[in-house]
C-alpha positions in Angstrom: 22.9 7.8 17.8 19.5 6.4 15.8 20.3 3.0 13.9 19.0 3.2 10.5 18.8 -0.4 8.8 19.9 -1.1 5.4 18.3 -2.1 2.3 19.7 -4.9 0.4 19.7 -5.6 -3.5 16.5 -7.4 -2.8 14.7 -5.4 -0.5 12.4 -2.8 -1.2 10.9 0.0 0.8 7.5 -1.4 0.1 8.2 -5.1 0.9 5.4 -6.7 2.4 3.1 -3.9 1.2 0.7 -6.5 -0.7 0.5 -9.0 2.2 -0.3 -5.9 4.6 -3.2 -4.7 2.2 -4.4 -8.4 2.1 -4.7 -8.4 5.9 -6.0 -4.9 6.2 -8.4 -6.0 3.6 -9.5 -9.3 5.1 -9.6 -11.1 2.2 -7.1 -12.3 -0.5 -7.8 -11.8 -4.3 -5.2 -12.0 -7.3 -4.7 -8.3 -7.7 -1.5 -6.9 -7.3 -1.2 -4.2 -4.6 -2.6 -1.5 -6.9 -6.0 -3.9 -7.2 -5.9 -4.2 -3.6 -5.9 -0.4 -3.0 -9.0 -0.2 -5.5 -10.7 -2.8 -3.4 -10.3 -0.8 -0.2 -11.1 2.6 -1.7 -14.2 1.0 -3.8 -15.5 -1.8 -1.7 -18.4 -2.0 -3.9 -16.5 -2.4 -7.0 -15.5 -0.2 -9.9 -16.2 -0.3 -13.7 -13.3 0.4 -15.6 -9.9 1.2 -13.9 -8.6 2.5 -17.1 -11.5 4.8 -17.2 -12.3 5.9 -13.5 -14.1 9.2 -13.4 -11.9 12.0 -12.1 -13.7 12.1 -8.6 -13.1 8.2 -8.0 -9.3 8.4 -9.5 -8.9 11.2 -6.8 -10.3 8.9 -4.1 -7.8 6.4 -5.0 -5.1 8.5 -5.1 -6.0 9.7 -1.3 -6.6 6.4 0.0 -3.4 5.0 -1.8 -1.4 7.8 0.1 -3.2 6.8 3.4 -2.6 3.5 3.2 1.4 3.9 2.4 1.4 6.4 5.5 0.0 3.8 7.6 2.1 1.2 6.5 5.4 2.9 6.6 4.1 4.2 10.2 3.6 0.6 11.1 6.9 -0.4 9.8 9.0 2.2 11.4 7.1 1.4 15.2 7.9 -2.2 14.6 11.6 -1.1 13.5 11.3 -2.8 10.0 12.0 0.3 8.2 14.6 0.4 5.4 16.8 3.2 4.9 15.3 5.5 2.2 16.1 4.7 -1.3 
């Protein structure tokens, strides 16, 4: 029988995601995780987050899901996967 850890009231499935992104990117900045994702998707920067061209928005979404997949796979491999919420 497989053991599934439980999520406490203060845990979320994305606990540690921001720190993981900072480590993956190799540098810290004041952005929260959405900004970190944009830094990874657009290493040379972007003009205006509220006015991304459709192709840049699509790229950001693709990178977000790739990063989420990698983050959750690493957590699962380490045995740190909280139960689905």
